[in-house]
Steps between C-alpha positions, in 0.01 A plus 500: 500500500333786689185287529671191637596409856677179597451349846684186606314194620535407863551161662312335784743559785312265733515212255862565411658552839820316593419560866186284490506307170433137595653377172850593619739269678584783738336839540703820519475877486715795399637492853593132477619467141755239606212253538430525125801272449317205658253507210787492251670214681186284508406578140852434372506168685163407347629572149851365546663841462789665684353749748830688520460620141280799411158375393329656196132421444250549221137474613300571189295389208751372247401713202674739264386829651649392835843510337559126468675543164794694644514252788535219246771693318716558806427280802727207416789737429428676828506172688847437357628849580337567839460275803136498605201267529190547289139399561208539260138463602228539239326366193468636149613440147649158434831632363573686823392210720728266304790745523485517879467122524813476285687736731404289799623187320836662418547672838313281753687641799437863402167513314150392598208532259154460650267515202183557695302758690526460877395790722663360813829432323487846340486665843780279627712602203429868561642443848786270400639678194762772511392641162179495296566530127236685293647584157161591354453615144181674614349536846197723569574488871623172642438370849778244537770763550293667776439168675869412470609827659256447787676169566844661478587359159679741269329544161705493180273655239485661162399865526163479328145585605427452867842346557654836415265673744543259791869399489782753531852382431747481789731731306231769528419457867249219453467143617497305172700441186360623170607491137368694203546312172303186419815309421669192640820698557321762708340232716837328546658827611220556751537151648875556519437811709260297712771248579738780599237651730444161663873466559514824699403341829539821699215664306292203384289464816424871485382469139270211593357704788447808281295291259283368782428851626359619167121541500311369199171453683167607354489781755769679298314447172176614664656831599602554137147425380362737765731779387397440137128513577545808715685677221228410248228615736667833569574538130127498437465808720419338833662661803551174694446127484 
């Protein structure tokens, strides 16, 4: 452990910028978070969903280590217990693809499954969604949660790897919702808390804005690398770098 240092990845803040992203239906900033809603309205209309419901999105490869097993174990029950819309964008293992297609068939007015990779649609979903679900079994770093926060979308994540390092739960002064155990019940509890947070309209806009003000740019990572190299250099007996 004393030989290891972990530094988070950064994201390209020029490429992923809701102020200038030409993939969005309407651009917005932390100072105009109300305009984010236009992206949700247009996307919901495109998919035949109710824009007045909270929108949960998965934008991911549909594979086991991304937590798709606990999604399969709990999502239909969640759809029965909680009132929200659900969109999946991604490709992966056939069993997961078929599961999300089945959900769309059973809940056509609340679930959309886009079994594909579409960069433009991904950015629109980052802007349109209220929550990004990342229940990963393992995650060295993860970029989706950082991109989501830049677009004012609240991440719901399992506390593992880089998700643990980049998302702090709202109950601990953070801007996301995190759960510890890799279990369907833990994910359900986290999404339940997400729905409660969404329902608190007096604080919801502030939470969206707080997410947008977080800085996950490479400039932050670069400073960490610089500090690491400086410490190594001085540790070798050099007086300065």
